[in-house]
N, C-alpha and C positions, 0 to 999 in steps of 0.2 A: 736260300738265306736271304733275309728280307734287307732291302735296300735301306741305307742310312735315312734317307728321307722319309722313307716309311716309318721307320723306327722314331724318329723324331715327332711325326705326327700322331702316331700311336700315343708315345709318352704325353704329349701335350693335351690329347684328347682325355686320357686317362686322369690327368692332373686338372683338368677342366671339370670332371667329373666329382673328382675328390674335393675340390673348392665348392662346387655346387651343392654337394650333400651336406657341407658344414656351414652354406649361406656367407661364403667368405667372398663372395664376388662383390659385395659392398666395399670391401677392404682394398680389392685387387685392382687398384686404378694404376696407370704408368707411374705416376709420381712414387707412388708407395712401394711398387714393385722394384723400381730403379733403386730407392733407397734400401730396402731389403737385399737387394742383389749386392750393393756395395759392402753392407754389413756382413754378409756370408763370405765376400771375397776377403774381407778382413780377417775373418775367422781361419780361413786356409793360411793366411799370411802368418798368423799368430803361431804356428807350428814351425815356421822356419826362421822366426825371429832369433838372431843371436848364433844360429847355427852356420858352420863352416860350410863352402861347398861340399865337400866330402860328406859330411854329416848329412845335408840336406838329400844327397843322392842315395844315401844307405839307412833310410829310416828304419827304426825298430817295427817289427810286424804291428804291435798295437798302435803306434804312432800312424803307420800308414794306414791302417783301416780307419782311425778317425779323420785323416785327411781325406780319404775316398768319400766319407759321408759328408764332409764340408764342401768337396767338390761338387757332390749330388746335390747339395742345398742350392750351390751356384747355378748349376745345369737347370733346376727346376724353377728357381726364379727367373731366370733369363728365358726359358721356354714360356712361362706365364706371361712376361712382359711382351715377348714377341707375339703371343697369342693376343694379346688385348690391343695391341697395335696392328694388328693383321699383318705381320712379317714372316715371310717364309724365310725361317732361319738359316736353312741348308742352302737355298738360293742366294741369300745375302752373303753367307761365308764363301761361297763358291765366286761370287762376283768380287768380293774383297781380295781373295786368293789371288785372282785375275788382275786386278788392280796393283797388289803388291809385287807380282811377277813384273810388271812393267816398271814399277818404282825401283826395284831391286833386280836388275839383270845380273845373271850368272857371273858374267864377266867381270862385272864391277863390284859385286858384293860378296863373292865365295871367301869365306873365310873373315869376314870383317863384320864388327858391329855398328859400322857406321851408319847415321842415320841417312836416309835416301837422298836429301838435299845437299849432303856433303860428299857424296861419292864421286 
């Protein structure tokens, strides 16, 4: 089974080839990619607007499939952005998780949605 880091690298390389074949590198600067990423995240949110928590947790199959594709768009734009900025996304995520573990120690944060500076 491939490591997740290898999978992200492979997907990022595949995406770079996809964009290069279409001459899209000229449009894929960090600003444009960040804006596209925000737009795609908004499209994910659209599916949940006005739903109750129970409805959101039990999406109909067709809606769930649409959300999956929107999530894929978010991932692809994020990978493209991190590729352009030479950021190892898996390493950055691991680092952030370690930082969050310090900010949200289990003893203080278990079962709470309180922000770290108020624990």
